[in-house]
MMTF fields as JSON, N, C-alpha, C and O atoms, coordinates in Angstrom:
{
  "mmtfVersion": "1.0.0",
  "mmtfProducer": "UNKNOWN",
  "numBonds": 507,
  "numAtoms": 508,
  "numGroups": 127,
  "numChains": 1,
  "numModels": 1,
  "chainsPerModel": [1],
  "groupsPerChain": [127],
  "chainIdList": ["A"],
  "bondAtomList": [4, 2, 8, 6, 12, 10, 16, 14, 20, 18, 24, 22, 28, 26, 32, 30, 36, 34, 40, 38, 44, 42, 48, 46, 52, 50, 56, 54, 60, 58, 64, 62, 68, 66, 72, 70, 76, 74, 80, 78, 84, 82, 88, 86, 92, 90, 96, 94, 100, 98, 104, 102, 108, 106, 112, 110, 116, 114, 120, 118, 124, 122, 128, 126, 132, 130, 136, 134, 140, 138, 144, 142, 148, 146, 152, 150, 156, 154, 160, 158, 164, 162, 168, 166, 172, 170, 176, 174, 180, 178, 184, 182, 188, 186, 192, 190, 196, 194, 200, 198, 204, 202, 208, 206, 212, 210, 216, 214, 220, 218, 224, 222, 228, 226, 232, 230, 236, 234, 240, 238, 244, 242, 248, 246, 252, 250, 256, 254, 260, 258, 264, 262, 268, 266, 272, 270, 276, 274, 280, 278, 284, 282, 288, 286, 292, 290, 296, 294, 300, 298, 304, 302, 308, 306, 312, 310, 316, 314, 320, 318, 324, 322, 328, 326, 332, 330, 336, 334, 340, 338, 344, 342, 348, 346, 352, 350, 356, 354, 360, 358, 364, 362, 368, 366, 372, 370, 376, 374, 380, 378, 384, 382, 388, 386, 392, 390, 396, 394, 400, 398, 404, 402, 408, 406, 412, 410, 416, 414, 420, 418, 424, 422, 428, 426, 432, 430, 436, 434, 440, 438, 444, 442, 448, 446, 452, 450, 456, 454, 460, 458, 464, 462, 468, 466, 472, 470, 476, 474, 480, 478, 484, 482, 488, 486, 492, 490, 496, 494, 500, 498, 504, 502],
  "bondOrderList": [1, 1, 1, 1, 1, 1, 1, 1, 1, 1, 1, 1, 1, 1, 1, 1, 1, 1, 1, 1, 1, 1, 1, 1, 1, 1, 1, 1, 1, 1, 1, 1, 1, 1, 1, 1, 1, 1, 1, 1, 1, 1, 1, 1, 1, 1, 1, 1, 1, 1, 1, 1, 1, 1, 1, 1, 1, 1, 1, 1, 1, 1, 1, 1, 1, 1, 1, 1, 1, 1, 1, 1, 1, 1, 1, 1, 1, 1, 1, 1, 1, 1, 1, 1, 1, 1, 1, 1, 1, 1, 1, 1, 1, 1, 1, 1, 1, 1, 1, 1, 1, 1, 1, 1, 1, 1, 1, 1, 1, 1, 1, 1, 1, 1, 1, 1, 1, 1, 1, 1, 1, 1, 1, 1, 1, 1],
  "groupList": [{"groupName": "MET", "atomNameList": ["N", "CA", "C", "O"], "elementList": ["N", "C", "C", "O"], "formalChargeList": [0, 0, 0, 0], "bondAtomList": [1, 0, 2, 1, 3, 2], "bondOrderList": [1, 1, 2], "singleLetterCode": "M", "chemCompType": "L-PEPTIDE LINKING"}, {"groupName": "LEU", "atomNameList": ["N", "CA", "C", "O"], "elementList": ["N", "C", "C", "O"], "formalChargeList": [0, 0, 0, 0], "bondAtomList": [1, 0, 2, 1, 3, 2], "bondOrderList": [1, 1, 2], "singleLetterCode": "L", "chemCompType": "L-PEPTIDE LINKING"}, {"groupName": "SER", "atomNameList": ["N", "CA", "C", "O"], "elementList": ["N", "C", "C", "O"], "formalChargeList": [0, 0, 0, 0], "bondAtomList": [1, 0, 2, 1, 3, 2], "bondOrderList": [1, 1, 2], "singleLetterCode": "S", "chemCompType": "L-PEPTIDE LINKING"}, {"groupName": "ILE", "atomNameList": ["N", "CA", "C", "O"], "elementList": ["N", "C", "C", "O"], "formalChargeList": [0, 0, 0, 0], "bondAtomList": [1, 0, 2, 1, 3, 2], "bondOrderList": [1, 1, 2], "singleLetterCode": "I", "chemCompType": "L-PEPTIDE LINKING"}, {"groupName": "GLY", "atomNameList": ["N", "CA", "C", "O"], "elementList": ["N", "C", "C", "O"], "formalChargeList": [0, 0, 0, 0], "bondAtomList": [1, 0, 2, 1, 3, 2], "bondOrderList": [1, 1, 2], "singleLetterCode": "G", "chemCompType": "PEPTIDE LINKING"}, {"groupName": "THR", "atomNameList": ["N", "CA", "C", "O"], "elementList": ["N", "C", "C", "O"], "formalChargeList": [0, 0, 0, 0], "bondAtomList": [1, 0, 2, 1, 3, 2], "bondOrderList": [1, 1, 2], "singleLetterCode": "T", "chemCompType": "L-PEPTIDE LINKING"}, {"groupName": "VAL", "atomNameList": ["N", "CA", "C", "O"], "elementList": ["N", "C", "C", "O"], "formalChargeList": [0, 0, 0, 0], "bondAtomList": [1, 0, 2, 1, 3, 2], "bondOrderList": [1, 1, 2], "singleLetterCode": "V", "chemCompType": "L-PEPTIDE LINKING"}, {"groupName": "GLU", "atomNameList": ["N", "CA", "C", "O"], "elementList": ["N", "C", "C", "O"], "formalChargeList": [0, 0, 0, 0], "bondAtomList": [1, 0, 2, 1, 3, 2], "bondOrderList": [1, 1, 2], "singleLetterCode": "E", "chemCompType": "L-PEPTIDE LINKING"}, {"groupName": "ASP", "atomNameList": ["N", "CA", "C", "O"], "elementList": ["N", "C", "C", "O"], "formalChargeList": [0, 0, 0, 0], "bondAtomList": [1, 0, 2, 1, 3, 2], "bondOrderList": [1, 1, 2], "singleLetterCode": "D", "chemCompType": "L-PEPTIDE LINKING"}, {"groupName": "ARG", "atomNameList": ["N", "CA", "C", "O"], "elementList": ["N", "C", "C", "O"], "formalChargeList": [0, 0, 0, 0], "bondAtomList": [1, 0, 2, 1, 3, 2], "bondOrderList": [1, 1, 2], "singleLetterCode": "R", "chemCompType": "L-PEPTIDE LINKING"}, {"groupName": "ALA", "atomNameList": ["N", "CA", "C", "O"], "elementList": ["N", "C", "C", "O"], "formalChargeList": [0, 0, 0, 0], "bondAtomList": [1, 0, 2, 1, 3, 2], "bondOrderList": [1, 1, 2], "singleLetterCode": "A", "chemCompType": "L-PEPTIDE LINKING"}, {"groupName": "PHE", "atomNameList": ["N", "CA", "C", "O"], "elementList": ["N", "C", "C", "O"], "formalChargeList": [0, 0, 0, 0], "bondAtomList": [1, 0, 2, 1, 3, 2], "bondOrderList": [1, 1, 2], "singleLetterCode": "F", "chemCompType": "L-PEPTIDE LINKING"}, {"groupName": "TRP", "atomNameList": ["N", "CA", "C", "O"], "elementList": ["N", "C", "C", "O"], "formalChargeList": [0, 0, 0, 0], "bondAtomList": [1, 0, 2, 1, 3, 2], "bondOrderList": [1, 1, 2], "singleLetterCode": "W", "chemCompType": "L-PEPTIDE LINKING"}, {"groupName": "TYR", "atomNameList": ["N", "CA", "C", "O"], "elementList": ["N", "C", "C", "O"], "formalChargeList": [0, 0, 0, 0], "bondAtomList": [1, 0, 2, 1, 3, 2], "bondOrderList": [1, 1, 2], "singleLetterCode": "Y", "chemCompType": "L-PEPTIDE LINKING"}, {"groupName": "ASN", "atomNameList": ["N", "CA", "C", "O"], "elementList": ["N", "C", "C", "O"], "formalChargeList": [0, 0, 0, 0], "bondAtomList": [1, 0, 2, 1, 3, 2], "bondOrderList": [1, 1, 2], "singleLetterCode": "N", "chemCompType": "L-PEPTIDE LINKING"}, {"groupName": "PRO", "atomNameList": ["N", "CA", "C", "O"], "elementList": ["N", "C", "C", "O"], "formalChargeList": [0, 0, 0, 0], "bondAtomList": [1, 0, 2, 1, 3, 2], "bondOrderList": [1, 1, 2], "singleLetterCode": "P", "chemCompType": "L-PEPTIDE LINKING"}, {"groupName": "LYS", "atomNameList": ["N", "CA", "C", "O"], "elementList": ["N", "C", "C", "O"], "formalChargeList": [0, 0, 0, 0], "bondAtomList": [1, 0, 2, 1, 3, 2], "bondOrderList": [1, 1, 2], "singleLetterCode": "K", "chemCompType": "L-PEPTIDE LINKING"}, {"groupName": "GLN", "atomNameList": ["N", "CA", "C", "O"], "elementList": ["N", "C", "C", "O"], "formalChargeList": [0, 0, 0, 0], "bondAtomList": [1, 0, 2, 1, 3, 2], "bondOrderList": [1, 1, 2], "singleLetterCode": "Q", "chemCompType": "L-PEPTIDE LINKING"}, {"groupName": "HIS", "atomNameList": ["N", "CA", "C", "O"], "elementList": ["N", "C", "C", "O"], "formalChargeList": [0, 0, 0, 0], "bondAtomList": [1, 0, 2, 1, 3, 2], "bondOrderList": [1, 1, 2], "singleLetterCode": "H", "chemCompType": "L-PEPTIDE LINKING"}, {"groupName": "CYS", "atomNameList": ["N", "CA", "C", "O"], "elementList": ["N", "C", "C", "O"], "formalChargeList": [0, 0, 0, 0], "bondAtomList": [1, 0, 2, 1, 3, 2], "bondOrderList": [1, 1, 2], "singleLetterCode": "C", "chemCompType": "L-PEPTIDE LINKING"}],
  "groupTypeList": [0, 1, 2, 3, 4, 5, 3, 6, 1, 5, 6, 7, 8, 3, 7, 9, 10, 4, 10, 11, 12, 9, 10, 10, 1, 4, 13, 6, 14, 9, 4, 7, 15, 2, 7, 8, 12, 1, 3, 1, 8, 15, 15, 4, 16, 10, 14, 12, 10, 10, 15, 4, 10, 2, 6, 10, 1, 2, 6, 5, 4, 13, 15, 17, 18, 13, 15, 15, 9, 3, 18, 1, 8, 1, 13, 10, 7, 8, 17, 10, 10, 7, 3, 9, 9, 1, 1, 2, 11, 4, 10, 9, 7, 6, 8, 12, 18, 8, 13, 15, 8, 8, 10, 8, 12, 6, 6, 1, 7, 8, 5, 7, 4, 14, 9, 11, 19, 6, 6, 8, 5, 4, 8, 11, 2, 10, 10],
  "groupIdList": [1, 2, 3, 4, 5, 6, 7, 8, 9, 10, 11, 12, 13, 14, 15, 16, 17, 18, 19, 20, 21, 22, 23, 24, 25, 26, 27, 28, 29, 30, 31, 32, 33, 34, 35, 36, 37, 38, 39, 40, 41, 42, 43, 44, 45, 46, 47, 48, 49, 50, 51, 52, 53, 54, 55, 56, 57, 58, 59, 60, 61, 62, 63, 64, 65, 66, 67, 68, 69, 70, 71, 72, 73, 74, 75, 76, 77, 78, 79, 80, 81, 82, 83, 84, 85, 86, 87, 88, 89, 90, 91, 92, 93, 94, 95, 96, 97, 98, 99, 100, 101, 102, 103, 104, 105, 106, 107, 108, 109, 110, 111, 112, 113, 114, 115, 116, 117, 118, 119, 120, 121, 122, 123, 124, 125, 126, 127],
  "secStructList": [7, 7, 7, 7, 7, 3, 3, 3, 3, 3, 3, 1, 7, 2, 2, 2, 2, 2, 2, 2, 2, 2, 2, 2, 2, 7, 7, 3, 3, 1, 1, 7, 7, 5, 6, 6, 3, 3, 3, 3, 3, 7, 6, 6, 7, 7, 1, 6, 6, 1, 1, 1, 7, 3, 3, 3, 3, 3, 3, 7, 7, 7, 7, 7, 7, 1, 1, 7, 1, 7, 7, 3, 3, 3, 3, 3, 1, 1, 2, 2, 2, 2, 2, 2, 2, 2, 2, 2, 6, 6, 7, 3, 3, 7, 7, 7, 7, 7, 7, 7, 6, 6, 7, 7, 3, 3, 3, 3, 3, 7, 6, 6, 1, 7, 3, 3, 3, 3, 3, 3, 7, 1, 1, 7, 7, 7, 7],
  "xCoordList": [50.621, 50.429, 48.949, 48.141, 48.655, 47.304, 47.496, 48.566, 46.36, 46.308, 44.639, 43.788, 44.431, 43.009, 42.421, 42.884, 41.175, 40.439, 39.327, 39.242, 38.478, 37.428, 37.244, 37.745, 36.76, 36.733, 34.986, 34.336, 34.495, 32.982, 32.516, 33.096, 31.534, 31.054, 29.556, 28.746, 29.264, 27.977, 27.297, 27.8, 25.847, 24.979, 23.957, 23.677, 22.933, 21.467, 20.905, 19.89, 21.264, 20.661, 21.6, 22.507, 21.385, 22.547, 22.585, 23.713, 21.429, 21.543, 22.364, 23.155, 21.932, 22.661, 24.15, 24.936, 24.556, 25.993, 26.394, 27.365, 25.889, 26.459, 27.048, 28.214, 26.054, 26.185, 27.157, 27.939, 27.272, 28.503, 29.61, 30.457, 29.838, 31.239, 31.545, 32.736, 30.542, 31.017, 31.633, 32.799, 30.724, 31.398, 32.619, 33.387, 32.909, 33.872, 35.349, 36.328, 35.296, 36.298, 36.316, 37.227, 35.372, 35.362, 35.012, 35.083, 34.628, 34.382, 32.938, 32.059, 33.036, 31.952, 31.079, 31.72, 29.789, 29.039, 29.607, 29.714, 29.92, 30.432, 29.397, 29.696, 28.216, 26.91, 25.77, 25.979, 24.561, 23.206, 23.221, 23.352, 23.141, 22.98, 21.785, 20.778, 21.76, 20.512, 20.133, 20.831, 19.078, 18.307, 19.447, 19.308, 20.544, 21.236, 22.861, 23.591, 23.302, 24.693, 25.146, 24.355, 26.052, 26.736, 28.02, 28.458, 28.843, 30.196, 30.603, 30.061, 31.548, 32.097, 33.477, 34.132, 33.913, 35.328, 35.924, 35.29, 37.212, 37.993, 37.701, 37.638, 37.517, 37.23, 38.628, 39.771, 37.979, 38.864, 39.309, 40.119, 38.657, 39.104, 38.305, 37.084, 38.854, 38.08, 37.933, 37.23, 38.505, 38.287, 38.698, 39.525, 38.259, 38.709, 40.204, 40.618, 40.985, 42.437, 43.179, 44.325, 42.424, 43.036, 43.424, 42.886, 44.406, 44.928, 43.85, 42.883, 43.888, 43.094, 41.695, 40.915, 41.783, 40.67, 39.249, 39.087, 38.189, 36.981, 36.31, 36.957, 34.974, 34.629, 33.121, 32.557, 32.538, 31.493, 30.445, 30.793, 29.12, 28.178, 27.196, 26.407, 27.151, 26.19, 25.213, 25.598, 23.823, 22.798, 22.658, 22.292, 23.082, 22.926, 21.702, 21.234, 21.328, 20.41, 21.309, 20.634, 22.559, 23.019, 23.474, 23.737, 23.496, 23.832, 25.284, 26.06, 25.823, 27.374, 27.589, 26.763, 28.945, 29.628, 30.646, 31.514, 30.468, 31.395, 32.188, 31.548, 33.38, 34.063, 34.389, 34.625, 34.396, 34.46, 35.796, 36.743, 35.859, 36.939, 37.947, 39.141, 37.309, 38.322, 37.77, 36.56, 38.6, 38.285, 39.131, 40.168, 38.759, 39.662, 40.421, 39.912, 41.653, 42.582, 42.435, 42.95, 41.8, 42.154, 43.042, 42.875, 44.148, 45.097, 44.874, 44.425, 45.175, 44.728, 46.017, 46.786, 46.129, 47.394, 46.788, 47.597, 45.542, 45.02, 43.778, 42.59, 44.435, 43.311, 42.339, 41.27, 42.291, 41.097, 40.141, 38.986, 40.665, 39.842, 38.967, 37.871, 39.704, 39.012, 38.009, 36.981, 38.262, 37.37, 36.086, 34.961, 36.176, 35.12, 34.397, 33.19, 35.028, 34.371, 33.451, 32.222, 34.11, 33.54, 32.174, 31.064, 32.495, 31.454, 30.178, 28.995, 30.653, 29.502, 28.412, 27.303, 28.824, 28.084, 27.57, 26.979, 27.737, 27.175, 28.083, 27.527, 29.371, 29.929, 29.933, 29.606, 30.211, 30.218, 31.355, 31.949, 31.773, 32.903, 32.642, 31.507, 33.581, 33.449, 34.186, 35.265, 33.459, 33.842, 35.101, 34.821, 36.262, 37.362, 38.325, 38.423, 38.955, 39.171, 40.815, 41.653, 41.049, 42.522, 43.487, 44.412, 43.211, 44.338, 45.637, 45.612, 46.776, 48.096, 48.371, 47.869, 49.131, 49.135, 49.918, 50.0, 50.417, 50.748, 50.41, 51.132, 48.844, 48.005, 47.972, 47.741, 48.25, 48.278, 46.802, 46.621, 45.802, 44.398, 43.436, 43.625, 42.279, 40.709, 40.037, 40.14, 39.305, 38.205, 36.89, 36.382, 36.33, 34.995, 34.294, 34.905, 32.961, 32.073, 31.346, 31.116, 30.89, 30.161, 28.762, 28.611, 27.753, 26.392, 25.783, 24.704, 26.315, 25.876, 26.641, 26.563, 27.403, 28.248, 29.523, 30.119, 30.019, 31.278, 32.311, 32.222, 33.422, 34.211, 35.429, 35.629, 36.265, 37.126, 38.127, 37.644, 39.388, 40.508, 40.692, 40.911, 40.646, 41.459, 42.874, 43.097, 43.664, 45.181, 45.932, 45.876, 46.605, 47.404, 48.497, 49.306, 48.617, 49.944, 50.658, 51.386, 50.343, 51.004, 52.527, 53.425, 52.677, 53.951, 54.783, 55.866, 54.299, 55.039, 56.359, 56.279, 57.57, 58.7, 58.928, 58.591, 59.637, 60.396, 61.265, 62.06, 61.21, 62.293, 63.338, 64.357],
  "yCoordList": [-100.513, -100.886, -101.16, -100.243, -101.909, -102.036, -101.683, -101.813, -101.184, -100.782, -100.977, -100.803, -101.382, -101.724, -100.386, -99.562, -100.244, -98.873, -99.256, -98.538, -100.389, -100.7, -101.853, -102.805, -102.142, -103.415, -103.654, -102.885, -104.622, -104.829, -105.873, -106.958, -105.591, -106.334, -106.686, -105.823, -108.076, -108.223, -108.186, -108.533, -107.563, -107.083, -107.496, -107.616, -107.904, -107.882, -106.608, -106.328, -105.689, -104.681, -103.246, -102.943, -102.611, -101.612, -100.638, -100.313, -100.037, -99.234, -99.599, -98.876, -100.866, -101.175, -101.553, -101.434, -101.909, -102.236, -100.912, -100.638, -99.973, -98.654, -97.867, -97.51, -97.705, -97.418, -97.951, -97.223, -99.566, -100.186, -99.659, -99.222, -99.586, -99.239, -97.974, -97.666, -96.976, -95.323, -95.462, -95.125, -96.031, -96.027, -96.535, -95.935, -97.973, -98.628, -97.811, -97.644, -97.354, -96.79, -95.345, -94.836, -94.55, -93.263, -92.688, -91.479, -93.618, -93.46, -92.475, -92.37, -91.868, -91.242, -91.69, -92.305, -91.423, -91.814, -91.172, -89.949, -91.606, -90.96, -90.35, -89.427, -90.716, -90.229, -90.814, -91.614, -90.373, -91.341, -92.775, -93.238, -93.373, -94.762, -95.204, -94.501, -96.145, -96.615, -98.09, -98.524, -98.672, -99.58, -100.942, -101.766, -101.067, -102.16, -101.752, -102.594, -100.495, -100.185, -98.848, -97.905, -98.781, -97.561, -97.843, -98.991, -96.627, -96.429, -95.722, -94.651, -96.243, -95.573, -94.993, -95.717, -93.972, -93.461, -92.85, -92.055, -92.994, -92.377, -90.876, -90.324, -90.195, -88.679, -88.204, -88.649, -86.938, -86.178, -86.754, -86.189, -87.925, -88.529, -87.886, -87.985, -87.151, -86.162, -86.853, -86.352, -87.94, -88.753, -89.948, -90.329, -90.765, -92.39, -92.665, -93.767, -91.662, -92.077, -91.53, -91.881, -90.659, -90.319, -91.734, -92.789, -91.611, -92.695, -93.439, -92.758, -94.468, -95.275, -95.825, -95.215, -97.294, -98.159, -97.62, -97.169, -97.694, -97.419, -98.737, -99.774, -98.813, -100.009, -99.667, -98.595, -100.745, -100.947, -101.86, -102.945, -101.423, -102.352, -102.71, -101.842, -103.904, -104.483, -105.511, -106.556, -105.199, -105.949, -106.977, -106.654, -108.427, -109.153, -110.373, -110.899, -110.673, -111.624, -112.934, -113.912, -113.164, -114.24, -114.387, -113.433, -115.625, -115.949, -115.805, -116.089, -115.477, -115.675, -116.936, -117.756, -117.241, -118.334, -118.548, -117.71, -119.856, -119.808, -121.05, -121.906, -121.299, -119.731, -119.182, -119.846, -117.564, -116.712, -116.9, -117.471, -116.466, -116.684, -115.496, -115.587, -114.344, -113.211, -112.284, -112.1, -111.777, -110.835, -109.89, -109.911, -108.761, -107.407, -107.754, -108.519, -107.287, -107.129, -105.771, -105.022, -105.038, -103.925, -103.816, -104.464, -102.854, -102.753, -101.73, -100.643, -101.989, -101.282, -101.243, -102.186, -100.006, -99.768, -100.202, -100.642, -100.055, -100.741, -101.681, -101.444, -102.597, -103.887, -103.972, -104.055, -103.985, -104.342, -103.136, -103.282, -101.864, -101.018, -100.683, -100.125, -101.166, -100.923, -102.304, -102.238, -103.361, -104.477, -104.081, -104.374, -103.612, -102.98, -101.933, -101.771, -101.237, -100.211, -100.972, -100.959, -101.573, -102.369, -103.072, -102.92, -103.85, -104.508, -103.563, -103.833, -102.548, -101.62, -101.256, -100.864, -101.421, -100.827, -101.883, -101.575, -103.202, -104.215, -105.438, -106.476, -105.371, -106.43, -107.547, -107.236, -108.763, -110.048, -110.546, -110.506, -111.196, -112.273, -113.518, -113.991, -114.004, -115.336, -116.131, -115.832, -117.384, -118.517, -119.186, -119.831, -119.024, -119.435, -120.258, -119.791, -121.306, -122.354, -122.53, -123.159, -121.986, -122.007, -121.002, -120.867, -120.159, -119.231, -119.877, -120.77, -119.646, -119.893, -119.212, -118.112, -119.811, -119.255, -117.811, -117.111, -117.53, -116.051, -115.245, -114.489, -115.47, -114.852, -113.356, -112.91, -112.461, -111.015, -110.397, -109.179, -111.305, -110.872, -111.506, -112.474, -110.844, -111.543, -111.462, -110.538, -112.477, -112.293, -112.054, -112.667, -110.949, -110.362, -110.702, -111.248, -110.334, -110.164, -109.113, -108.723, -108.52, -107.002, -107.473, -108.694, -106.747, -106.743, -107.764, -108.306, -107.988, -108.715, -110.224, -111.0, -110.345, -111.555, -111.586, -112.661, -110.481, -110.399, -110.332, -109.581, -111.315, -111.429, -110.461, -110.209, -109.972, -109.136, -109.415, -109.717, -109.344, -109.381, -108.162, -107.171, -108.068, -106.524, -107.206, -108.071, -106.656, -107.119, -106.005, -104.786, -106.676, -105.639, -105.044, -105.774, -103.816, -103.615, -102.618, -101.747, -102.845, -102.092, -102.527, -101.808, -103.826, -104.379, -104.412, -104.997, -103.762, -103.711, -102.672, -101.657, -103.173, -102.196, -101.962, -102.745, -100.664, -100.325, -101.261, -101.661, -101.694, -102.877, -102.08, -102.616],
  "zCoordList": [76.213, 77.49, 78.24, 78.087, 78.755, 79.355, 80.663, 81.257, 81.184, 82.829, 83.018, 82.146, 84.393, 84.764, 85.053, 85.841, 84.208, 84.136, 85.271, 86.267, 85.114, 85.626, 86.346, 85.747, 87.329, 87.901, 88.159, 88.868, 87.587, 87.289, 88.471, 88.517, 89.384, 90.365, 89.972, 89.632, 90.055, 89.737, 91.408, 92.477, 91.05, 92.188, 92.004, 90.811, 92.966, 92.747, 93.175, 92.537, 94.11, 94.637, 94.283, 95.058, 93.37, 92.795, 93.911, 94.282, 94.601, 95.359, 96.82, 97.427, 97.139, 98.408, 98.08, 99.021, 97.103, 96.623, 96.556, 97.261, 95.871, 95.79, 97.093, 97.256, 97.889, 99.19, 99.902, 100.512, 99.939, 100.535, 99.98, 100.757, 98.639, 97.987, 97.967, 97.916, 98.004, 98.198, 99.647, 99.847, 100.79, 102.021, 102.397, 103.149, 101.749, 102.001, 101.393, 102.12, 99.942, 99.192, 99.09, 98.438, 99.683, 99.597, 98.139, 97.919, 97.147, 95.836, 95.765, 96.621, 94.543, 94.325, 92.906, 92.054, 92.671, 91.556, 90.14, 90.228, 89.109, 88.183, 87.459, 86.702, 87.563, 86.78, 87.625, 88.537, 87.276, 87.555, 87.477, 86.344, 88.192, 87.98, 87.178, 87.265, 86.501, 85.812, 86.626, 87.543, 86.19, 86.95, 87.05, 87.954, 86.049, 86.263, 85.878, 85.353, 86.168, 85.895, 86.78, 86.812, 87.296, 88.191, 88.164, 88.241, 88.033, 87.879, 89.095, 89.366, 89.891, 91.063, 90.593, 89.843, 90.887, 91.016, 91.827, 92.521, 92.001, 93.276, 93.173, 92.075, 94.379, 94.16, 93.534, 93.639, 92.723, 92.097, 90.612, 89.877, 90.332, 88.928, 88.075, 88.201, 87.105, 86.019, 84.79, 83.913, 84.609, 83.3, 83.224, 84.053, 82.292, 82.082, 82.225, 82.587, 81.94, 81.795, 83.171, 83.451, 83.976, 85.427, 86.035, 85.699, 86.949, 87.741, 88.616, 88.958, 88.931, 90.098, 89.194, 88.462, 89.625, 89.056, 89.518, 90.652, 88.541, 88.802, 89.381, 89.235, 90.077, 90.412, 89.767, 89.99, 88.921, 88.337, 89.002, 89.466, 89.058, 89.735, 88.708, 88.335, 88.201, 87.286, 87.752, 88.278, 87.547, 87.911, 86.61, 85.48, 87.111, 85.776, 85.84, 84.831, 87.133, 87.259, 87.418, 87.739, 87.28, 87.488, 89.129, 89.86, 89.464, 90.799, 91.246, 90.333, 92.287, 92.612, 92.662, 93.062, 92.177, 91.999, 93.227, 93.472, 94.07, 95.235, 94.886, 94.274, 95.14, 95.494, 94.229, 93.22, 94.343, 93.268, 92.497, 93.038, 91.361, 90.496, 90.618, 90.333, 91.084, 91.364, 92.515, 92.649, 93.241, 94.296, 94.359, 93.696, 95.302, 95.413, 96.531, 97.35, 96.727, 97.866, 98.264, 97.434, 99.459, 99.8, 100.937, 101.97, 100.714, 101.838, 102.813, 102.447, 104.183, 105.339, 106.124, 106.308, 106.555, 107.431, 109.089, 109.906, 109.407, 110.638, 110.028, 109.806, 109.9, 109.542, 110.258, 109.654, 111.665, 112.652, 112.726, 113.125, 112.313, 112.346, 111.121, 111.171, 109.848, 108.718, 108.716, 108.041, 109.356, 109.075, 110.122, 109.716, 111.079, 112.158, 111.294, 111.475, 110.401, 109.852, 108.75, 108.818, 107.827, 106.866, 107.367, 106.858, 108.444, 109.147, 109.451, 109.244, 109.919, 110.469, 109.492, 109.855, 108.09, 107.086, 106.251, 105.216, 106.604, 105.886, 105.5, 105.142, 105.552, 104.992, 105.903, 107.048, 105.715, 106.526, 106.238, 105.161, 107.569, 107.542, 106.637, 106.579, 105.996, 105.409, 106.21, 106.72, 106.342, 107.155, 106.24, 105.23, 106.588, 105.563, 106.593, 107.728, 106.315, 106.88, 106.318, 106.965, 105.253, 104.916, 104.984, 104.183, 106.145, 106.524, 106.733, 107.58, 106.167, 106.951, 108.262, 108.496, 109.108, 110.353, 110.394, 111.402, 109.245, 109.157, 108.242, 107.592, 108.162, 107.289, 107.554, 108.678, 106.316, 106.772, 106.18, 106.177, 105.699, 105.231, 106.015, 106.752, 105.796, 106.347, 105.184, 104.377, 105.075, 103.84, 104.42, 105.359, 103.649, 103.848, 102.468, 101.55, 102.398, 101.32, 101.571, 102.716, 100.45, 100.689, 100.584, 100.531, 100.546, 100.835, 99.557, 99.794, 98.471, 97.496, 97.308, 96.355, 98.567, 98.403, 97.566, 97.491, 96.908, 96.405, 97.544, 98.516, 97.276, 98.617, 97.85, 96.662, 99.338, 99.258, 100.423, 101.514, 100.291, 101.379, 102.028, 101.331, 103.158, 103.96, 104.303, 105.15, 103.519, 103.757, 104.685, 104.526, 105.63, 106.634, 105.945, 105.372, 105.931, 105.298, 106.079, 105.604, 107.579, 108.575, 108.662, 109.1, 108.172, 108.531, 107.369, 107.385, 106.263, 105.011, 105.341, 106.034, 104.68, 104.764, 103.579, 102.691, 103.326, 101.877, 101.623, 102.474, 100.466, 100.058, 99.493, 99.058]
}
């Protein structure tokens, strides 16, 4: 059985991206970053097999592709508050014209142009 262990994001400025994702997710550095690689783990993750996906930041020198082929969905019980919080430390709104009328997500991008959605889970009910 497979599980997602790490999601790798391409970045240009590893320090700036690390600061953004630590603030956004509350993650911590697994170890000392190198010039081109940093792994962030959920707090309390003791080893690679512990639950929760890690986020790795990789400086590759390749430009971002638009639209990106993959993005993160971040779940929020208070979507508006989380969007304000993310914008306060560098996220940017994406000019997205394809929202359906009943969209429960908002598209943002991090300091490096990696897109992610903030999904409103406040209305999710137990099935």
